[in-house]
N, C-alpha and C positions, 0 to 999 in steps of 0.2 A: 567370500562365498564359502559355505561349508564344503569341505573336501570329502573324499571317500572315507577317510578314517572317522570324521565327524558323523557322517551318515551311517556308517557301520556301528559306531558307538550308540547312536540314537536307536537303531534297530534293536540292538541287544538290550538297551535300556527299557524300551517300551514293551517289548515282547512279553515278559513275565506278567505284566499288568493287564494285558488285553487278550492274549491267546486263550481260547475256550470260553471267553466271556461274550455275552450277547449285547449287541447295540440296542439301547432303548430309545435313543433320540439323537438327532443331529441338529445343532444350531448353527446356522450360517448367517454371519453378520455382514460379510462382504462377499458378494458373488463373483466379483471381477478380480481375479489375480492375473497371472500372465495370460491365461485363457480363462473364460468363464468356467466356474465350477460345474461339473457335469450335472445336468438336470436329473439324471437317473440315479444319482448317488443316494438320496434319501430312500427312494422306493426300493432300491436294490440292497441297501445295507442295513436299514432298520429291521430289527427282530432277527438279525443273523448273527451268528457267532464268528469271531475271527479264528480261522483255522491255522493260520501261519503268518509270520512276518518275515519278509525277505528283502534283499536288496539287489538291484541290477544297476551297475554304475552308481550314479548319485540319486537314483530313484528308489523310494521306499514303497514296498508293495504290501498291502493288507489283504490277505486272501480270505474269502468267504465262499460258501457253497454256491452262492448266486452270482459271484463275480469278484472283481479285484479293484480296490482303490489304489490309484497310482499317485504318489505324493512326491513333489520336488520342492526343496527348500529355497530355491532361488538364490538371491544374493545375500540375504540376511535373515532367512527364516529359521524357525526352530520348532520342534515338537517337544512337549513336555507332558508329564502325567500330573494331574491335579485333581481336586475334588470340587463338589458343588459349592463349598463355602469360600473358595478362593476368589480373590478380586479379579474381575475381568479388566485387563489392561487395554490401552489403545493398541490397535493392530492385532488383537486376538480375534482372528477372523472366523475361525471354525472350532466348534466343540463337538467331538464325537463322544457321546455319553453312554456308559455301559451300566448294565444292571448291578454290577458290584460297586456302583457309586463312584467309580473312577472316570475321569474325563481325559481324553486325548485332545490337547489343545494346540492348534496351529497358529503360530505367531509369525507375522510376515510384514515388517514395516514398509518395505519397498514394493511389495506385491508382485515380485518377479517369480514367485513360486507357483505351484500348480496342485490341484486336487481333482483328479479325473476318475471316472468310473468306466470299467469295461466288463462286458460279459463274455468276451472272447479270450483266447489265450493271451495273457498280458505280455508275454515275451515276444509276441508277434505284433504288438502295438507299434504304430508308426514311430513313436519316440524311442522305442527300445530295440526294434528288430535289426537295426544296422549298427548297433554298438559293437565295439571290439571286445576282445576277451577280457575276463576279469584278471587283474594283475597278480592275484595271490593264488591262482590256479595253475595247473600244468599246461593249460591251453596257451598261456603266455610264456613263450620260450625264446631263447636267444636266436635259435635257428629261424623261427617264424618271423621274428622282428627283423633279422638281418635280410631275409629274403624280401620282405615287404619294403625295406628301405632302398632297395636297388632302384636307381634312376630317380630317387627322391632328392631334389636339389634344395629342399627346405632345411633349416637348421635342425639339429638333433633335438633341441628343446621344444621347438614347435611340433616336431614329428611325434614325440612321446606324449605331448599334451593333446593330440588329436584323438577324440573319443572313438573314432572309427578304427584307430590303430590299437589302442588299449584304453580301457575306461579308468577314470578316477585319478589319473596322474596330473593333478592341478599344479599351479604355479609354484607353490611352496615345495611340494614334494619332488617336482621335476628338478628344481634348483639343488635340492639336497641330494638327490640320487646321482645327478651328474657330478657333483663334488666327490661323493664316495667312489664313483667309478673313474675319477680322474679325467673326465671328458669336458672340453670347453663347450659351453652351451651354444656357441655360434657355429661350431663345426657342422659341415653338411652331413646329413644322415647317410647319404650313399657313399661317403668317404670313410666310414667307420667299419673296421674289420669285425669278423665274427667273434674273435676272442674279446674284443672290447665290448661287443654287445652282450657277451656272457657276463662280463663285469657289471654292465648297466642293468641287466635284468635282475641279477642278484641284489644290486643296490636298491632298485625300485621295490622289490619284495621286502627287503630289510627295513627300509625307511617307513613303508606303509604299515608293516606288521608292528614296528616299534610304536608308531603313533596310535594305532588302534589299542595296543596294550596300555598305553598311558592315557587314553581317554580323549584323544583329539587335541587340537590346538585351541587357544582362546583368541587367535587372530580373527579379525572381523567380529561377528556378533554371536559366535557359537557358544552355547552352554548345553550341558547334557540334560537328561530328563529330570534330574534333581536340582537343576539350577546351579550346578557346580562346574567351574571351568576345568578344562584339561590342563596338562602340564608339559606337553611335548615341546612347546616353544622354548623351554629352557635348554634344550639340547640341540637347537638348530646350529648348523655349522656355518652357513653362508647367508641364508635368507634374512633380510632386514639388518645385516651387520656391515653395511657399507662403511669403509674407513676403519673398521676394527681389525685386530690382528687375526690372521688365519690360525685356527687351533692346531694345524699340522706343521706349518712352516714359518709362521710369524709375519708373513707378508700381509699387506692391507687388502681387505676384501673389496672388490670392484663392483660397480653397478652399471648396467646398461639397460636398454629397453628392447624387448622382442614382441612384435605385434601389440604395441601399446601396453605391455606388461613389464614390470620391473624384473630384471634378471640379475642374480647375484652369483659371483664366482671368485675363485682365487686364480689369478693369472699364472702363478707359479705351479700350483698343484694340478691344474686342469689344462691340458694341452689340446 
C-alpha cells in the first residue's frame, strides 16, 4: 500500500503539471473502485482549474472553485502525469485531461482506491474528519501522544498505526521508527514513559521526512509521477530484513506478526 511518503511524493510531483490548469474532459473507464466514483465529478470539475493540490493522511485533494476531488490510492494504485499519445494500460481507470494536453491518470489494479467529489469542506468529509494529526506538524507531539496512550493496552506498534491517533504511520515506517527509538513493537502503549515517547515522535518525524526526501519506497507497487522508483528501501534498518544482521549491534533481525501484519525488530536494541 502506498504510504504517506509515497502519497506526499505524488502530490508534489503532480502539482506543477495541474495547478492553474483547466480540466477539459474526464474519461472514466471503470466506475466501481472501493466505492463508486462520485457521479458529480464530471459536472463539478470539467471546465474548472485546479487551484491547489494538498494531502490529508493518505488522501490526495484536488481543489477547484466548485469543489474538491478526493483521491485514495488504495492497496496498489498510483497517479501519473502523461499525455494523449501514451498507451492506455490495463487498470488505467480514470483520465483527468487538462487544456495543457497533460493527463492525470489513475491506475489501480486492485480497485481498492477511491475518487470522490465533494462541494463541502473536504476536511469535514466523513473519511477525513476523524483523522489524527499530521505527523510532520507541531500538532503531533510527545506530550499529546503520551496522554492519549494512557489506559491503552494495545501494543505500541498498533497504537501508532491507528489513523485516529496519527495519520500516515504505516507498517514500514512504524517498524523503522520503533527501531530508531529503541522500543520493542509489542510493548504496551500505556507502559511507555514520556521521555520514550519523545524519542518515538522524533523518530517518526525523522523516518517520514527522510523517505519523502528520497522519493518514497518501491515496496508494493508505488512509482512516482515520472514512473521512476524511490530509493528509501536501501536504508531500511529492520523492515524486510528477517535473519539479517542488525546494523547497530549485529544481532539477527526478528520477525513476528501484529494484527496480521509483519513486524520486524531487533530484540537487543529494542526493549
